[in-house]
Backbone as numpy.savetxt, mean C-alpha at the origin, in Angstrom:
# Nx Ny Nz CAx CAy CAz Cx Cy Cz
15.30 -8.90 -7.49 15.17 -8.86 -6.05 13.79 -8.83 -5.74
13.38 -9.43 -4.56 12.05 -9.51 -4.13 11.59 -8.27 -3.51
10.14 -7.86 -3.76 9.67 -6.74 -3.34 9.73 -6.82 -1.57
9.70 -5.62 -1.13 9.66 -5.54 0.56 8.25 -5.87 0.82
8.08 -6.68 1.82 6.75 -7.02 2.36 6.31 -6.26 3.49
5.09 -5.74 3.26 4.41 -4.92 4.33 3.71 -5.73 5.26
3.91 -5.46 6.55 3.18 -6.14 7.51 1.54 -5.91 7.43
0.84 -7.04 7.74 -0.60 -6.86 7.74 -1.43 -7.30 9.06
-2.27 -6.48 9.54 -3.15 -6.87 10.75 -4.46 -7.15 10.29
-5.19 -8.25 10.78 -6.61 -8.36 10.53 -7.48 -7.47 11.60
-8.32 -6.77 11.11 -9.13 -5.91 11.95 -10.50 -6.42 12.30
-10.82 -6.30 13.59 -12.15 -6.84 14.07 -12.94 -5.51 14.47
-14.25 -5.35 14.24 -14.97 -4.34 14.58 -15.08 -4.20 16.11
-14.87 -5.14 16.71 -14.91 -5.43 18.31 -13.71 -5.05 18.95
-12.49 -4.80 18.29 -11.31 -4.53 18.85 -10.57 -3.38 18.17
-9.72 -2.77 18.90 -8.96 -1.64 18.34 -7.75 -2.16 17.79
-7.39 -1.97 16.56 -6.21 -2.28 15.87 -5.39 -1.08 15.40
-4.12 -1.17 15.73 -3.26 0.07 15.44 -1.82 -0.34 15.18
-1.20 0.43 14.34 0.34 0.28 14.30 1.02 1.21 14.69
2.13 1.02 15.28 3.14 2.02 15.78 3.91 2.35 14.44
4.57 3.38 14.46 5.50 3.86 13.38 6.54 2.67 13.31
7.15 2.26 14.46 8.11 1.39 14.43 7.88 -0.03 13.81
6.59 -0.18 13.75 6.13 -1.64 13.09 6.00 -1.45 11.49
6.06 -0.38 11.21 5.91 -0.24 9.75 7.09 -0.37 8.96
7.11 -0.50 7.63 8.37 -0.67 6.84 8.50 0.58 5.78
9.79 0.88 5.73 10.08 2.12 4.96 9.83 1.74 3.49
9.50 2.70 2.67 9.38 2.66 1.22 10.66 2.18 0.53
10.55 1.12 -0.31 11.81 0.56 -1.06 11.62 1.08 -2.43
12.34 2.09 -2.70 12.25 2.72 -4.11 12.93 1.82 -5.15
13.71 0.86 -4.84 14.53 -0.05 -5.72 13.66 -1.25 -6.04
13.24 -1.89 -5.17 12.59 -3.28 -5.29 11.03 -3.18 -5.23
10.53 -2.13 -4.89 9.10 -1.89 -4.75 8.52 -2.61 -3.39
7.17 -2.62 -3.34 6.58 -3.12 -2.10 5.55 -4.14 -2.41
5.03 -4.90 -1.42 4.03 -5.90 -1.59 3.40 -6.24 -0.27
2.06 -6.36 -0.29 1.32 -6.95 0.79 0.93 -8.39 0.26
1.38 -9.29 0.95 1.26 -10.80 0.41 -0.15 -11.21 0.50
-1.13 -10.58 1.35 -2.46 -11.19 1.39 -3.39 -9.86 0.96
-4.09 -9.99 -0.17 -4.84 -8.92 -0.50 -6.20 -9.63 -0.51
-7.14 -9.53 0.45 -8.27 -10.13 0.48 -9.53 -9.40 -0.15
-9.28 -8.38 -0.73 -10.19 -7.51 -1.34 -10.73 -6.39 -0.25
-10.27 -6.66 0.87 -10.78 -5.57 1.96 -9.33 -5.13 2.76
-8.37 -4.91 1.93 -7.05 -4.51 2.42 -6.91 -3.19 2.40
-6.61 -2.41 3.47 -6.14 -0.98 3.39 -4.65 -0.82 3.68
-4.08 0.12 3.02 -2.78 0.39 3.39 -2.72 1.82 4.24
-1.84 1.61 5.29 -1.60 2.73 6.24 -0.32 3.31 5.74
-0.43 4.51 5.49 0.87 5.28 4.94 1.37 6.39 6.03
2.51 6.29 6.36 3.04 7.33 7.39 4.17 8.14 6.45
4.02 9.51 6.35 4.94 10.15 5.56 5.75 11.25 6.62
7.25 11.25 6.31 8.00 12.29 7.22 8.44 13.21 6.12
7.92 13.17 4.97 8.25 13.96 3.97 7.65 15.53 3.93
8.34 16.47 3.72 7.72 17.83 3.51 7.32 18.11 2.01
7.46 17.08 1.22 7.08 17.32 -0.33 6.09 16.18 -0.59
5.28 16.43 -1.70 4.50 15.48 -2.04 5.12 14.20 -2.58
4.51 12.96 -2.46 5.20 11.64 -2.72 4.16 11.00 -3.38
4.68 10.02 -4.34 3.79 9.19 -4.96 3.71 7.66 -4.62
2.55 6.95 -4.78 2.47 5.50 -4.58 1.83 5.04 -5.88
2.50 4.07 -6.72 1.88 3.47 -7.89 1.40 2.11 -7.55
0.03 2.16 -7.60 -0.57 0.71 -7.38 -0.61 -0.10 -8.75
-0.08 -1.25 -8.67 0.07 -2.20 -9.68 -1.31 -2.85 -9.99
-1.94 -2.70 -11.31 -3.19 -3.33 -11.64 -2.78 -4.76 -12.31
-3.54 -5.68 -12.15 -3.30 -6.92 -12.78 -4.47 -7.19 -13.94
-5.40 -6.46 -13.78 -6.46 -6.51 -14.81 -5.90 -6.07 -16.31
-6.66 -6.46 -17.17 -6.17 -5.99 -18.53 -7.52 -5.15 -19.05
-7.34 -4.23 -20.20 -8.20 -3.43 -20.78 -8.15 -3.66 -22.19
-9.25 -4.23 -22.75 -8.99 -4.44 -24.25 -7.75 -5.45 -24.51
-7.38 -6.34 -23.81 -6.46 -7.36 -24.02 -5.02 -6.55 -23.84
-5.00 -5.36 -23.28 -3.79 -4.71 -22.90 -3.53 -4.40 -21.56
-2.40 -4.63 -21.06 -2.03 -4.29 -19.59 -2.46 -2.97 -19.27
-3.16 -3.03 -18.03 -3.46 -1.58 -17.63 -2.28 -0.98 -16.99
-2.11 0.32 -16.86 -1.08 1.02 -16.30 -1.18 1.06 -14.76
-0.45 1.56 -13.95 -0.43 1.69 -12.52 -1.45 2.76 -12.29
-2.06 2.64 -11.22 -2.77 3.78 -10.44 -1.88 4.60 -9.65
-1.69 5.89 -10.01 -0.76 6.64 -9.34 -1.50 7.61 -8.33
-1.05 7.40 -7.01 -1.75 8.06 -5.92 -0.73 9.10 -5.31
-1.12 10.30 -4.97 -0.21 11.32 -4.49 -0.61 11.58 -3.04
0.40 11.37 -2.24 0.38 11.57 -0.92 0.80 13.10 -0.66
0.08 13.95 -0.22 0.28 15.44 -0.23 1.42 15.68 0.69
2.14 16.93 0.59 3.15 17.36 1.42 2.60 17.67 2.83
3.43 17.17 3.86 3.20 17.48 5.16 1.86 16.64 5.76
1.54 15.62 5.04 0.62 14.71 5.45 1.06 13.56 6.34
0.87 13.51 7.48 1.52 12.55 8.37 1.01 11.04 8.09
-0.15 10.87 8.26 -0.81 9.60 7.96 -1.95 9.50 6.94
-2.09 8.55 6.22 -3.17 8.29 5.22 -3.49 7.04 5.22
-4.82 6.66 4.87 -5.35 5.28 4.37 -5.66 5.23 3.11
-5.33 3.94 2.37 -5.57 3.87 1.03 -6.27 2.50 0.93
-7.33 2.52 -0.02 -7.97 1.25 -0.12 -9.31 1.35 -0.06
-10.01 0.06 -0.09 -9.70 -1.29 -0.35 -9.22 -1.51 -1.77
-8.80 -2.66 -1.97 -8.26 -3.01 -3.35 -8.87 -4.30 -3.76
-9.90 -4.25 -4.68 -10.55 -5.29 -5.34 -9.61 -6.37 -5.79
-9.63 -7.64 -5.48 -8.72 -8.70 -6.03 -8.75 -8.70 -7.62
-9.96 -8.67 -8.17 -10.10 -8.91 -9.54 -9.15 -7.78 -10.23
-8.95 -6.60 -9.63 -8.19 -5.49 -10.26 -6.71 -5.42 -9.87
-6.45 -5.84 -8.50 -5.16 -5.76 -8.06 -4.53 -6.98 -7.71
-5.28 -8.09 -7.83 -4.53 -9.41 -7.55 -4.77 -9.75 -6.11
-4.36 -11.20 -5.70 -4.33 -11.73 -4.46 -2.96 -11.11 -3.65
-2.05 -10.59 -4.30 -0.99 -10.02 -3.75 -0.85 -8.58 -4.21
-0.95 -7.59 -3.25 -1.04 -6.28 -3.71 0.36 -5.71 -3.79
0.71 -5.27 -4.96 2.12 -4.68 -5.33 1.99 -3.31 -5.69
3.13 -2.54 -5.20 3.12 -1.15 -5.43 4.61 -0.64 -5.46
4.72 0.52 -6.04 6.03 1.20 -6.01 5.85 2.51 -5.48
6.87 3.04 -4.87 7.03 4.18 -4.03 8.06 5.12 -4.72
7.81 6.32 -4.54 8.83 7.58 -4.90 9.86 7.83 -3.80
9.67 7.42 -2.55 10.53 7.77 -1.46 10.55 6.86 -0.33
11.67 6.89 0.26 11.84 6.05 1.44 11.39 6.81 2.74
10.87 7.93 2.45 10.43 8.83 3.55 8.90 8.45 3.77
8.35 7.50 3.04 7.01 6.94 3.10 7.17 5.53 3.92
6.39 5.27 5.09 6.31 4.02 5.59 5.00 3.46 5.65
5.02 2.00 5.47 3.77 1.27 5.20 3.44 0.19 6.13
2.05 0.02 6.42 1.57 -1.14 7.07 0.24 -1.40 6.53
-0.28 -2.40 6.67 -1.66 -2.93 6.01 -2.74 -3.36 7.09
-3.86 -3.10 6.87 -5.03 -3.70 7.66 -5.86 -4.58 6.59
-6.45 -5.82 7.10 -7.41 -6.48 6.53 -8.69 -6.22 7.12
-9.68 -5.81 6.39 -11.09 -5.69 6.96 -11.95 -6.87 6.93
-11.39 -7.82 6.32 -12.22 -9.15 6.27 -11.62 -10.23 7.16
């Protein structure tokens, strides 16, 4: 099954860019998530409705000593309503940003800084 696509907006320093919670997508614990355009200046906006800590596992595409690198595990603390994560260099995370989540109580959107 395909990963759930996270919506992305380009950010201009001369304009206000925002997401409403209704524009985000809920975490897909079965299929995982993806941002189809990672330009190296991509930020993830995370909205949590969980009272417990949750994790986001960012998938690395780089290798270390010819071995695949494991995911970068990020913890969203309990009672944290919104967080920003990133940016994600393309040489480490790829042109498509893929990640797995621990809960559907996390919602996601993305911003491009470039």
